[in-house]
PATIRO-270250 format. One record per residue (C-alpha): residue in three letters; x, y, z. Coordinates in steps of 0.001 Angstrom, whole numbers, padded with zeros to 6 digits, always signed. Layout:
BEGIN
ALAXYZ
...
//
This chain:
BEGIN
MET+003177-033478+034358
THR+001715-030926+031961
PRO+000075-032664+028988
ALA+001045-031908+025397
VAL-000994-028953+024210
SER+000221-028205+020685
SER-002983-029209+018932
PRO-006537-030354+019647
ASP-006319-032778+016677
GLY-007825-036134+017418
LEU-010398-034754+019855
ARG-014108-035285+019455
ALA-016014-032330+018049
ASP-017306-031267+021456
ALA-013875-031613+023049
ARG-012289-029599+020243
ARG-014921-026900+020711
ASN-014228-026805+024438
HIS-010488-026592+023758
HIS-010881-023504+021580
GLN-013417-021935+023941
VAL-010991-022224+026836
LEU-008108-020718+024840
ASP-010268-017822+023629
ALA-011565-017192+027134
ALA-008100-017421+028673
ARG-006734-014862+026249
GLN-009485-012369+027010
VAL-009650-012929+030774
VAL-005872-012665+031170
LEU-005903-009425+029176
GLU-008604-007993+031420
HIS-007478-009301+034829
GLY-003829-010330+034497
PRO-002078-013713+034510
GLY-002843-014357+038183
VAL-006594-014533+037592
ALA-008324-017547+039098
LEU-008606-020446+036666
ASP-012242-020752+037763
GLU-012860-017381+036096
ILE-011385-018624+032831
ALA-013447-021809+032941
LYS-016586-019783+033674
ALA-015910-017424+030768
ALA-015362-020427+028482
GLY-018595-022076+029601
VAL-016856-025239+030792
GLY-016252-026832+034155
ILE-012965-026374+035943
GLY-012436-030126+035632
THR-012467-029841+031844
LEU-009779-027178+032003
TYR-007525-029243+034247
ARG-008027-032455+032265
ARG-007027-030771+029021
PHE-004239-028444+030149
GLY-003024-029867+033440
ASP-002271-026599+035230
ARG-001927-022854+034735
GLU+001394-023172+032924
GLY-000030-025795+030583
LEU-002954-023525+029764
TYR-000761-020491+029183
LYS+001587-022499+026992
ALA-001369-023498+024829
VAL-002543-019878+024661
VAL+000902-018645+023595
LEU+001426-021423+021064
ARG-001906-020719+019426
ALA-001243-016969+019417
LEU+002146-017478+017759
GLN+000664-019799+015152
GLU-002152-017390+014331
ALA+000205-014425+014020
ARG+002581-016409+011795
THR-000334-017368+009545
ALA-001386-013703+009379
ALA+002118-012707+008222
GLU+002239-015529+005655
ASP-001192-014543+004314
ALA-000129-010903+004065
LEU+002918-011840+002001
ALA+000880-014118-000251
GLU-001932-011635-000852
HIS+000003-008393-001338
ASP+002885-007659-003685
ASN+003474-004202-002255
GLY+005481-004420+000953
PHE+003612-001687+002796
ASP+000239-003234+001925
ALA+001477-006559+003304
LEU+002687-004861+006477
ALA-000625-003044+006951
ALA-002604-006251+006412
TYR-000449-008081+008922
MET-000732-005356+011562
HIS-004511-005177+011264
ALA-004794-008964+011575
ALA-002379-009109+014507
LEU-004265-006352+016307
GLU-007493-008329+016077
LEU-005721-011417+017432
ARG-004337-009444+020421
THR-001202-011590+020217
ALA+001116-008752+021149
ALA-000853-008096+024316
VAL-001329-011544+025790
ILE+002136-013052+025268
PRO+004105-010469+027299
LEU+001686-010986+030195
VAL+002357-014707+030554
MET+005815-015284+029080
ASP+007641-014989+032410
ARG+005726-018089+033542
LEU+006919-020140+030558
ASP+010102-021372+028915
MET+009824-019544+025605
ASP+012624-021692+024175
ASP+010959-025022+024889
PRO+010686-027531+021991
GLU+007247-026306+020946
LEU+007319-022577+021641
GLY+010898-021861+020569
PRO+010663-023026+016928
GLU+007233-021446+016460
ARG+008486-018127+017833
GLU+011563-018151+015592
THR+009633-019157+012470
GLY+007009-016491+013021
ALA+009595-013794+013684
ALA+011362-014682+010443
VAL+008124-014268+008499
LEU+007492-010835+009999
GLU+011068-009853+009194
GLU+010359-010919+005610
VAL+007292-008643+005527
ILE+009363-005710+006770
SER+012226-006478+004386
ARG+009869-006500+001413
ALA+008594-003067+002399
HIS+012170-001821+002822
ASP+013271-003251-000503
ASP+010418-001797-002567
GLY+010790+001588-000896
SER+007337+001622+000684
LEU+008743+001694+004244
PRO+011734+003759+005393
ARG+014664+001615+006484
SER+014754+003636+009702
VAL+011487+001901+010660
ASP+012278-001641+011758
PHE+011156-004705+013709
ALA+011013-003069+017132
ASP+008846-000194+015865
ILE+006264-002588+014450
GLY+006284-005048+017339
THR+006137-002565+020179
MET+003438-000501+018478
LEU+001259-003610+018315
VAL+001909-004222+022010
ARG+000860-000675+022864
LEU-002287-000779+020734
SER-003318-004253+021888
ARG-003191-003643+025637
PRO-006516-002883+027338
LEU-006951+000719+028397
PRO-007473+001625+032050
GLY-011036+002371+033034
SER-014346+000850+032027
LEU-014502+001544+028289
PRO-016690-001127+026629
ARG-014661-003829+024891
GLU-015912-003068+021378
ALA-015377+000680+021801
GLU-011820-000024+022954
ALA-011223-002314+019968
GLU-012545+000303+017554
LEU-010300+002963+019086
ALA-007282+000651+018658
ARG-008179+000082+015001
ARG-008467+003823+014470
GLN-005102+004459+016096
LEU-003464+001759+013971
THR-004843+003462+010868
LEU-003358+006745+012057
PHE-000001+005039+012699
LEU+000035+003458+009236
THR-000943+006753+007616
GLY+001991+008389+009349
LEU+004331+005648+008118
GLN+003188+006225+004536
HIS+004436+009796+004737
ALA+007603+009091+006705
THR+011098+009173+005252
ASP+014469+008168+006610
ASP+014909+011814+007578
THR+011750+011779+009702
LEU+013472+009944+012556
ASP+016772+010984+014085
SER+017991+007413+014576
ALA+017947+004053+012845
GLY+015360+001445+013717
MET+016085-001513+015977
SER+016187-004955+014395
ARG+015075-008078+016196
SER+018655-009170+016855
GLU+019433-005755+018360
LEU+016269-005905+020433
ARG+017494-009118+022021
GLU+020951-007853+022961
PRO+021707-007842+026730
GLU+021577-004067+027100
ASN+018036-004118+025719
GLN+016753-006981+027865
GLU+013846-005003+029281
THR+012371-004680+025800
SER+013756-007847+024256
ALA+010868-009809+025734
VAL+008555-007837+023489
GLY+010642-008684+020470
ASP+010682-012326+021412
THR+006881-012401+021352
ARG+006503-010917+017920
PRO+006301-013428+015088
//
């Protein structure tokens, strides 16, 4: 049975450190090598023994559930912070997107979600709560006129997925991260000058993204808090 993985609370300091090291390593190794990577590689990258990984997470699915839960929680916090720190809707959106890009949430979740029940009692509520906060960020920008209403949830979520994914080839990690930051700045600059006439169709909301005819992309929407 996979152990509960929602929080490392109650662990000793060294165990808590190991917990976070494994989650950080798993996120990066999965991004670089895919979800089928050997768990030994993740343990090695985290600087822990494979026994530590199995004792804490039980199996691959338990580990990936912990990775996704933490990613959702971090992205939700980023959206909440953006709303709290910025009155202007576009500034809040930009702050959120920059934070989410650094977290790489939009990259790692689509890679592992087909191995998990995204509606389970821990992941489902966190996913829905986070998505509602991002929708609030976008709505604020719509309402104050800083973001065209033709730009919606799917545009923001899928752009983060595209920018967060590792590029093919052997570009150094930091150079790749800097290029993604630069491209996000270009995207946001374009949004600042966009109008509802810029696009020839309306944006796609989260509910529309999840409709049956859009199932191939709805998984992306489901991963965006």
